[in-house]
C-alpha positions as CSV (number, residue, x, y, z in Angstrom):
1,X,44.3,101.3,106.6
2,X,44.8,98.3,104.3
3,X,48.5,97.7,103.7
4,X,49.9,97.7,100.2
5,X,52.5,95.8,98.2
6,X,55.9,97.3,97.3
7,X,54.8,97.2,93.7
8,X,52.0,99.7,94.6
9,X,54.3,102.1,96.4
10,X,57.4,102.4,94.2
11,X,57.7,104.4,90.9
12,X,61.1,103.7,89.4
13,X,61.5,107.0,87.7
14,X,60.7,108.9,90.9
15,X,62.2,106.6,93.6
16,X,65.1,104.8,92.0
17,X,66.6,106.5,88.9
18,X,67.6,109.7,90.7
19,X,69.8,107.8,93.1
20,X,72.9,105.7,92.7
21,X,72.0,103.3,95.6
22,X,68.6,102.6,97.0
23,X,67.8,100.3,99.9
24,X,64.3,98.9,100.0
25,X,63.1,97.7,103.4
26,X,59.9,95.7,103.3
27,X,58.7,92.8,105.3
28,X,58.5,89.2,104.1
29,X,55.6,88.8,101.7
30,X,55.5,92.5,100.9
31,X,55.9,91.9,97.1
32,X,59.5,92.9,96.6
33,X,60.0,90.2,94.1
34,X,56.8,91.0,92.3
35,X,58.1,94.6,91.9
36,X,61.2,93.2,90.2
37,X,59.9,90.2,88.3
38,X,56.3,91.4,87.4
39,X,53.0,89.5,87.8
40,X,50.8,88.3,84.9
41,X,47.9,86.1,86.0
42,X,44.2,86.0,85.8
43,X,43.8,87.9,89.1
44,X,46.1,90.8,88.2
45,X,48.8,92.2,85.9
46,X,51.9,94.2,86.9
47,X,54.9,95.1,84.7
48,X,58.0,94.4,86.7
49,X,61.3,96.4,86.8
50,X,63.0,93.5,84.9
51,X,60.5,93.9,82.0
52,X,61.1,97.6,81.6
53,X,64.9,97.6,82.3
54,X,67.8,95.2,82.1
55,X,68.3,93.9,85.6
56,X,71.0,91.8,87.2
57,X,69.3,90.1,90.2
58,X,71.7,88.6,92.7
59,X,70.5,86.3,95.4
60,X,72.2,84.2,98.1
61,X,69.9,81.2,97.6
62,X,69.8,78.8,94.6
63,X,66.1,78.1,95.4
64,X,65.3,81.8,94.6
65,X,67.0,81.5,91.2
66,X,65.0,78.4,90.4
67,X,61.8,80.0,91.6
68,X,62.4,83.1,89.5
69,X,63.1,81.0,86.4
70,X,59.9,79.0,87.0
71,X,57.7,82.1,87.5
72,X,58.8,84.4,84.7
73,X,60.6,84.4,81.4
74,X,62.0,87.9,81.9
75,X,65.2,86.4,83.2
76,X,67.8,84.0,82.0
77,X,68.4,81.1,84.3
78,X,71.3,81.0,86.8
79,X,74.5,81.4,84.8
80,X,75.9,78.3,86.4
81,X,73.8,76.4,83.9
82,X,76.0,78.0,81.2
83,X,79.4,76.7,82.4
84,X,81.4,78.3,79.5
85,X,79.8,81.7,79.6
86,X,82.2,84.6,80.2
87,X,82.0,88.2,81.1
88,X,82.5,89.0,77.4
89,X,79.5,86.9,76.5
90,X,77.4,88.5,79.1
91,X,77.8,91.8,77.2
92,X,75.9,90.3,74.3
93,X,72.9,89.2,76.3
94,X,69.9,91.3,75.9
95,X,67.9,90.1,78.9
96,X,67.8,90.4,82.6
97,X,69.8,87.9,84.5
98,X,69.3,86.1,87.8
99,X,72.2,84.4,89.5
100,X,73.6,83.5,92.9
101,X,76.2,85.3,95.0
102,X,78.4,82.3,94.3
103,X,78.3,82.9,90.5
104,X,79.3,86.5,91.0
105,X,82.3,85.2,93.0
106,X,83.3,82.9,90.2
107,X,82.9,85.4,87.4
108,X,84.9,88.0,89.4
109,X,87.7,85.6,90.3
110,X,88.0,83.9,86.9
111,X,86.9,86.5,84.3
112,X,87.4,89.9,85.7
113,X,90.6,91.9,85.5
114,X,91.3,95.6,85.0
115,X,92.5,94.9,81.5
116,X,89.8,92.4,80.5
117,X,87.1,94.4,78.8
118,X,86.7,98.0,77.7
119,X,83.2,97.8,79.2
120,X,82.7,95.8,82.3
121,X,79.9,93.2,82.4
122,X,77.8,95.0,85.0
123,X,77.7,98.1,82.9
124,X,75.3,96.3,80.5
125,X,72.6,96.5,83.1
126,X,70.3,99.3,84.2
127,X,70.0,98.0,87.7
128,X,72.0,95.6,89.9
129,X,69.7,94.3,92.6
130,X,70.9,92.4,95.7
131,X,68.0,90.4,97.1
132,X,68.0,89.7,100.9
133,X,71.2,91.8,101.1
134,X,71.4,91.2,104.9
135,X,72.8,87.8,103.9
136,X,76.1,89.6,102.9
137,X,76.7,89.7,106.6
138,X,74.7,86.7,108.0
139,X,76.2,84.3,105.5
140,X,79.7,85.7,105.7
141,X,80.7,83.2,108.4
142,X,80.6,80.3,105.8
143,X,80.1,81.9,102.3
144,X,83.2,83.4,100.6
145,X,80.9,85.0,98.0
146,X,79.6,87.6,100.5
147,X,82.5,89.9,100.2
148,X,82.8,89.5,96.4
149,X,79.2,90.9,96.1
150,X,79.9,93.6,98.5
151,X,83.1,94.7,96.6
152,X,81.1,94.6,93.3
153,X,78.6,97.0,94.8
154,X,81.3,99.3,96.1
155,X,83.1,99.2,92.7
156,X,79.9,100.1,90.9
157,X,79.1,102.9,93.4
158,X,82.6,104.4,93.1
159,X,82.2,104.5,89.3
160,X,78.8,106.0,89.5
161,X,80.0,108.7,91.8
162,X,82.7,109.6,89.3
163,X,80.3,109.5,86.3
164,X,77.4,111.4,87.9
165,X,73.7,111.3,87.1
166,X,74.0,109.4,83.8
167,X,75.9,106.5,85.4
168,X,74.6,103.0,85.4
169,X,73.7,100.5,86.7
170,X,71.8,101.8,89.7
171,X,72.1,99.6,92.8
172,X,69.1,98.3,94.7
173,X,69.4,96.5,98.0
174,X,66.3,94.7,99.2
175,X,65.6,93.1,102.6
176,X,62.8,92.7,105.2
177,X,65.5,92.3,107.9
178,X,68.2,94.8,107.1
179,X,69.6,95.3,110.6
180,X,72.7,92.9,110.3
181,X,73.9,94.8,107.2
182,X,72.9,98.4,108.2
183,X,76.6,99.4,108.0
184,X,76.7,98.6,104.3
185,X,73.7,100.9,103.7
186,X,75.3,103.7,105.6
187,X,78.7,103.3,103.9
188,X,77.0,103.7,100.5
189,X,75.0,106.7,101.6
190,X,71.9,104.9,100.2
191,X,68.5,106.4,99.6
192,X,66.3,104.3,102.0
193,X,62.7,103.4,101.3
194,X,61.4,101.9,104.4
195,X,58.0,100.2,103.9
196,X,58.0,97.9,106.9
197,X,55.1,99.6,108.5
198,X,53.1,100.5,105.4
199,X,53.5,97.4,103.2
200,X,52.1,93.9,103.7
201,X,54.1,91.8,106.2
202,X,53.3,88.1,106.5
203,X,53.2,86.9,110.1
204,X,51.8,83.9,112.0
205,X,48.6,84.4,114.0
206,X,50.5,83.8,117.3
207,X,54.0,82.8,118.5
208,X,54.7,80.6,121.6
209,X,58.1,79.9,123.1
210,X,58.2,76.3,124.4
211,X,60.9,73.8,125.5
212,X,61.6,71.0,123.1
213,X,59.6,68.3,124.8
214,X,56.6,70.5,125.1
215,X,57.0,71.6,121.5
216,X,57.3,68.0,120.4
217,X,54.1,67.1,122.2
218,X,52.2,70.0,120.5
219,X,53.7,68.9,117.1
220,X,52.7,65.3,117.5
221,X,49.2,66.3,118.6
222,X,48.8,68.3,115.3
223,X,50.1,65.4,113.2
224,X,47.7,62.9,114.8
225,X,44.9,65.1,113.5
226,X,46.4,64.7,110.0
227,X,47.3,68.4,109.9
228,X,50.5,69.7,108.3
229,X,53.6,70.7,110.4
230,X,56.7,72.5,109.1
231,X,59.8,72.2,111.2
232,X,63.0,74.3,110.8
233,X,66.1,72.9,112.5
234,X,69.3,74.7,113.6
235,X,71.3,71.5,113.7
236,X,70.7,67.8,113.0
237,X,70.8,66.4,116.5
238,X,67.0,66.2,116.8
239,X,66.3,64.9,113.3
240,X,66.1,61.1,114.0
241,X,64.0,61.9,117.2
242,X,61.6,64.0,115.1
243,X,61.2,61.3,112.5
244,X,60.8,58.4,115.0
245,X,58.2,60.3,117.0
246,X,56.2,61.2,113.9
247,X,56.1,57.6,112.8
248,X,55.0,56.5,116.4
249,X,52.2,59.1,116.0
250,X,50.9,57.2,113.0
251,X,52.7,58.9,110.0
252,X,54.3,56.7,107.3
253,X,57.6,57.6,105.7
254,X,55.7,58.7,102.6
255,X,54.1,61.4,104.7
256,X,57.5,62.8,105.8
257,X,59.9,64.9,103.7
258,X,63.3,66.3,104.7
259,X,65.1,69.0,102.6
260,X,68.7,69.7,103.7
261,X,72.0,70.1,101.8
262,X,74.2,68.2,104.2
263,X,75.6,65.2,102.4
264,X,76.1,63.1,105.6
265,X,72.5,63.6,106.6
266,X,71.1,62.8,103.2
267,X,73.2,59.6,103.1
268,X,71.7,58.6,106.5
269,X,68.2,59.3,105.3
270,X,68.8,57.3,102.1
271,X,70.0,54.3,104.1
272,X,67.7,54.4,107.2
273,X,64.6,56.1,105.8
274,X,64.6,55.4,102.0
275,X,61.0,56.5,101.4
276,X,61.6,59.8,103.2
277,X,64.7,60.4,101.1
278,X,62.7,59.6,98.0
279,X,60.3,62.5,98.9
280,X,63.1,65.0,98.8
281,X,63.3,65.6,95.1
282,X,59.5,66.0,94.5
283,X,59.1,68.2,97.5
284,X,61.9,70.6,96.5
285,X,60.6,70.7,92.9
286,X,57.0,71.5,94.0
287,X,58.3,74.2,96.3
288,X,60.2,75.8,93.5
289,X,57.6,75.3,90.7
290,X,54.4,75.8,92.6
291,X,55.3,77.2,96.1
292,X,53.6,74.2,97.7
293,X,54.4,71.0,99.7
294,X,53.2,67.8,98.1
295,X,49.7,66.8,99.3
296,X,50.9,63.5,100.7
297,X,53.5,65.2,102.9
298,X,52.2,66.2,106.3
299,X,55.6,66.6,108.1
300,X,58.2,68.8,106.3
301,X,61.5,69.1,108.0
302,X,64.2,71.5,106.7
303,X,66.8,74.0,107.8
304,X,68.5,77.2,106.7
305,X,68.6,75.9,103.1
306,X,64.9,77.0,102.8
307,X,65.0,79.9,105.2
308,X,64.9,82.4,102.3
309,X,64.1,82.1,98.6
310,X,61.0,79.8,98.8
311,X,57.4,80.4,99.7
312,X,54.9,77.8,101.0
313,X,51.3,78.4,100.0
314,X,50.1,75.0,101.2
315,X,47.9,74.9,104.3
316,X,50.2,74.7,107.4
317,X,48.6,74.3,110.8
318,X,51.9,74.5,112.8
319,X,55.3,76.0,112.2
320,X,58.0,74.9,114.6
321,X,61.5,76.4,114.5
322,X,64.7,76.0,116.6
323,X,66.0,79.5,115.5
324,X,66.3,82.3,118.0
325,X,68.0,85.0,116.0
326,X,65.4,87.7,115.2
327,X,66.3,87.9,111.6
328,X,65.8,84.1,111.2
329,X,62.5,84.2,113.0
330,X,61.2,86.9,110.7
331,X,62.4,85.2,107.6
332,X,61.1,81.7,108.5
333,X,57.7,83.0,109.7
334,X,57.3,84.7,106.4
335,X,57.9,81.5,104.4
336,X,54.3,80.3,105.3
337,X,52.4,82.7,103.1
338,X,48.8,82.0,104.2
339,X,49.5,83.8,107.6
340,X,47.0,81.6,109.4
341,X,49.5,79.2,111.1
342,X,50.7,79.1,114.6
343,X,54.4,79.3,115.4
344,X,56.3,77.5,118.1
345,X,59.9,78.5,118.9
346,X,62.0,75.9,120.7
347,X,63.4,77.7,123.7
348,X,66.1,75.3,124.6
349,X,67.5,74.7,121.1
350,X,71.2,75.2,120.6
351,X,72.1,78.1,118.4
352,X,74.9,78.8,115.9
353,X,77.9,80.3,117.8
354,X,81.1,81.5,116.2
355,X,84.2,80.0,117.9
356,X,87.1,82.3,118.5
357,X,90.7,80.8,118.3
358,X,92.4,84.1,119.2
359,X,90.4,87.0,120.6
360,X,92.7,89.6,119.2
361,X,93.1,88.1,115.7
362,X,91.2,91.0,114.1
363,X,93.3,93.5,115.9
364,X,96.5,91.8,114.7
365,X,95.5,91.7,111.0
366,X,94.1,95.3,111.0
367,X,97.2,96.8,112.7
368,X,100.0,94.6,111.5
369,X,99.2,91.6,109.2
370,X,97.3,93.4,106.5
371,X,100.2,95.8,105.8
372,X,102.7,93.0,105.8
373,X,100.7,90.9,103.3
374,X,100.4,93.9,100.9
375,X,104.1,94.7,101.2
376,X,104.9,91.1,100.3
377,X,102.4,91.3,97.4
378,X,104.3,94.2,95.9
379,X,107.6,92.3,96.3
380,X,106.1,89.4,94.4
381,X,105.0,91.7,91.6
382,X,108.5,93.1,91.3
383,X,110.0,89.7,91.2
384,X,107.6,88.8,88.3
385,X,108.6,91.9,86.4
386,X,105.3,93.8,86.8
387,X,105.6,97.6,87.0
388,X,102.1,98.1,88.6
389,X,99.4,95.9,90.0
390,X,97.0,96.3,87.1
391,X,99.4,94.9,84.5
392,X,97.9,92.0,82.5
393,X,98.8,88.7,84.1
394,X,99.5,90.1,87.5
395,X,96.4,88.7,89.0
396,X,97.3,85.1,88.0
397,X,100.8,85.4,89.3
398,X,99.9,86.3,92.8
399,X,97.2,83.5,93.1
400,X,99.3,81.2,95.2
401,X,100.2,83.9,97.8
402,X,96.6,85.0,97.9
403,X,95.5,81.4,98.7
404,X,98.2,81.1,101.3
405,X,97.0,84.3,103.2
406,X,93.3,83.4,103.0
407,X,93.9,79.9,104.3
408,X,95.4,81.4,107.4
409,X,92.6,83.8,108.4
410,X,89.0,84.8,107.6
411,X,89.7,88.4,108.6
412,X,91.6,89.2,105.4
413,X,90.5,88.7,101.7
414,X,92.0,89.7,98.4
415,X,90.0,92.4,96.6
416,X,90.4,91.8,92.8
417,X,89.0,95.2,92.0
418,X,91.8,97.0,93.9
419,X,94.4,94.2,93.6
420,X,95.2,94.2,97.3
421,X,94.4,92.5,100.5
422,X,91.7,94.2,102.6
423,X,89.9,93.5,105.8
424,X,86.9,91.2,105.3
425,X,84.4,93.6,106.8
426,X,81.4,91.2,106.0
427,X,82.9,88.5,108.2
428,X,83.9,91.1,110.9
429,X,80.3,92.5,111.0
430,X,78.9,88.9,111.2
431,X,81.1,88.2,114.2
432,X,79.9,91.3,116.0
433,X,76.3,90.7,115.1
434,X,76.3,87.1,116.3
435,X,78.3,87.8,119.4
436,X,75.8,90.5,120.4
437,X,72.9,88.3,119.6
438,X,74.3,85.4,121.6
439,X,74.6,87.5,124.7
440,X,71.1,88.9,124.1
441,X,69.7,85.4,123.7
442,X,71.3,84.1,126.9
443,X,69.8,87.0,128.7
444,X,66.4,86.4,127.0
445,X,66.4,82.7,128.1
446,X,67.2,83.7,131.7
447,X,64.4,86.3,131.6
448,X,62.0,83.8,130.1
449,X,62.6,81.3,132.9
450,X,62.1,84.1,135.5
451,X,59.3,86.2,134.1
452,X,57.4,83.9,131.7
453,X,54.8,85.8,129.8
454,X,56.1,89.3,130.4
455,X,56.6,90.7,126.9
456,X,58.9,93.5,128.0
457,X,61.7,90.9,128.1
458,X,61.3,89.8,124.5
459,X,63.3,92.8,123.1
460,X,63.4,93.2,119.4
461,X,61.2,90.1,119.0
462,X,58.4,92.0,120.7
463,X,59.1,95.0,118.6
464,X,58.6,93.1,115.3
465,X,55.7,90.9,116.4
466,X,53.9,93.5,118.6
467,X,50.6,93.2,116.7
468,X,50.2,89.4,117.4
469,X,50.1,87.4,120.6
470,X,53.5,86.2,121.9
471,X,53.5,83.7,124.8
472,X,56.4,82.3,126.7
473,X,56.3,79.0,128.6
474,X,57.3,79.8,132.2
475,X,59.1,76.9,133.8
476,X,60.1,76.6,137.4
477,X,63.9,76.4,137.7
478,X,65.1,73.1,139.4
479,X,67.2,75.2,141.8
480,X,64.1,77.2,142.8
481,X,62.0,74.1,143.3
482,X,64.5,72.4,145.7
483,X,65.0,75.7,147.6
484,X,61.2,76.0,148.1
485,X,61.0,72.3,149.1
486,X,63.7,72.6,151.8
487,X,62.1,75.8,153.2
488,X,58.7,74.2,153.4
489,X,60.1,71.0,155.1
490,X,62.3,73.0,157.5
491,X,65.5,71.6,156.0
492,X,68.8,73.6,155.9
493,X,71.3,73.0,153.1
494,X,74.6,71.6,154.4
495,X,73.2,71.1,157.9
496,X,70.1,69.0,158.2
497,X,70.7,65.3,158.5
498,X,68.0,63.5,156.5
499,X,66.7,60.1,157.7
500,X,66.3,57.2,155.4
501,X,62.6,57.9,155.1
502,X,63.1,61.7,154.4
503,X,65.7,60.9,151.8
504,X,63.3,58.5,150.0
505,X,60.5,61.1,150.1
506,X,62.9,63.7,148.7
507,X,64.1,61.3,146.0
508,X,60.5,60.5,144.9
509,X,59.4,64.1,144.9
510,X,62.5,65.2,142.8
511,X,61.8,62.4,140.3
512,X,58.2,63.4,139.9
513,X,59.2,67.0,139.3
514,X,61.9,66.0,136.8
515,X,59.5,63.8,134.8
516,X,57.3,66.8,134.2
517,X,60.1,69.3,133.5
518,X,60.8,70.0,129.8
519,X,64.6,70.2,130.5
520,X,64.8,67.2,132.7
521,X,62.3,64.6,131.6
522,X,64.6,62.9,129.2
523,X,67.5,62.7,131.6
524,X,68.4,59.6,133.7
525,X,66.7,59.8,137.1
526,X,67.5,56.5,138.8
527,X,70.5,57.6,140.9
528,X,69.9,60.0,143.8
529,X,73.2,61.9,143.6
530,X,73.0,62.3,139.9
531,X,69.4,63.6,140.2
532,X,70.5,66.1,142.9
533,X,73.1,67.5,140.4
534,X,70.2,68.6,138.1
535,X,69.0,70.7,141.0
536,X,72.4,72.2,141.7
537,X,73.0,70.1,144.8
538,X,75.1,67.1,146.0
539,X,74.8,64.5,148.7
540,X,77.3,64.3,151.6
541,X,77.4,61.2,153.9
542,X,77.8,61.9,157.6
543,X,77.2,58.5,159.0
544,X,75.9,55.0,158.1
545,X,73.7,55.7,155.1
546,X,71.4,52.7,155.8
547,X,70.1,54.8,158.7
548,X,69.9,58.0,156.6
549,X,72.5,60.4,157.9
550,X,72.9,62.3,154.7
551,X,73.2,66.0,154.2
552,X,72.2,67.8,150.9
553,X,74.6,70.7,150.1
554,X,74.7,73.2,147.3
555,X,77.2,72.5,144.6
């Protein structure tokens, strides 16, 4: 059966209006945004939700705001382009609005108070939609705006529950990868519309897990054929290596574009690769305006900046990513909208890991620190002469104390709707999600080394990509190689004394293996003892080494 778009499946009056909160699950490319924004072109016509109702569309990515503005005039631009606009002015606007999580944070922090308006700014809309709502958790490790959006949703839901069936706005949560934020859906008792199996879901034609060096060779082979490659980085450690290798393969700087937000990286590009840096503005503009990479660019390098919110409709022969988290893999694969590309995942790429300064920090703040902070908050209010915490001016007076507490921990944040400190559940869920995934990833890499192509070890990656081929590069572990080598030669670790000739033969064979191994081929191989370390062994001298007399032991 041919899969449909979300816009073909949802009827607002039937599926949305009867419910206070609705969560829409649909894969990348399923048409969630068409359902909201509408579609009016020669090959079709669809009236979007934002054309029939007033919609506040909230997204975590600025690129999505710019894309929405470029594709439709149903929405005002991101409110950040109107620096003096206030919550009171929003009430006078008679259009749908698209804005980022960050703007919601600013408008809540600087404009909202319990005494500010008789009618709150969100009550002017029929629907408040949070696009890619999983980012409320996945972005919470670095974005303060996540919990502001969550608290806004909770505030609206509380009011709707009090008001009943005539309440507005209705809340819509949209994502193709909802798992990280599933607790939010449950806490709101949302009506769930799950179209992940019935709606279109853009995927590559196959996925291969390769080590960096093997992936690099495949990428360079594609570029030599003058075919386009898109590369998503986790960090910046490989950026110079990628650029230098691409130029050695015959590309000029004009054929390479890098799109990242990191200022230090952009400064480096401007100084060292000025033509690559010059491509940045045009590439980002064409992605937003036309969902395409400029024709002259064959190698596009980016990172999480473009993980969501943009689509690439240009022909792409090979997609390479360093990301291992399933939610990232799904989102990035879906960015390439023609669905005919191949995808390589770099198996040995380092992943984002949350550091933990004190393992029981959450426990301390939940059981002790939170109550103490709120007790002191009430003392501050009394000293300032406020009778209750919703008196006008109270919010401004406690600002310094609020900043002090929030600078000490990420586990606690001030909720301006309730005028009290609360646990930052978005951040806490993010820590739990990433901790679980890190352990899962470590297990996955071990299984991959051991079992290679066995799909049963791919876990939720296999569950999502079950309908396409997924191959894993099986690589012999160095420890296994030397173990087999010793057994075949009749050597015993820690006992056999190797002659000078035997040592030289072992040295040469280990060097040959290392040169072909994706994890070892870039490492120094000129010293015997250092080389042994890569194989989990060490050399022990038991006599005059010019005659051999060395023993190889396990480390």
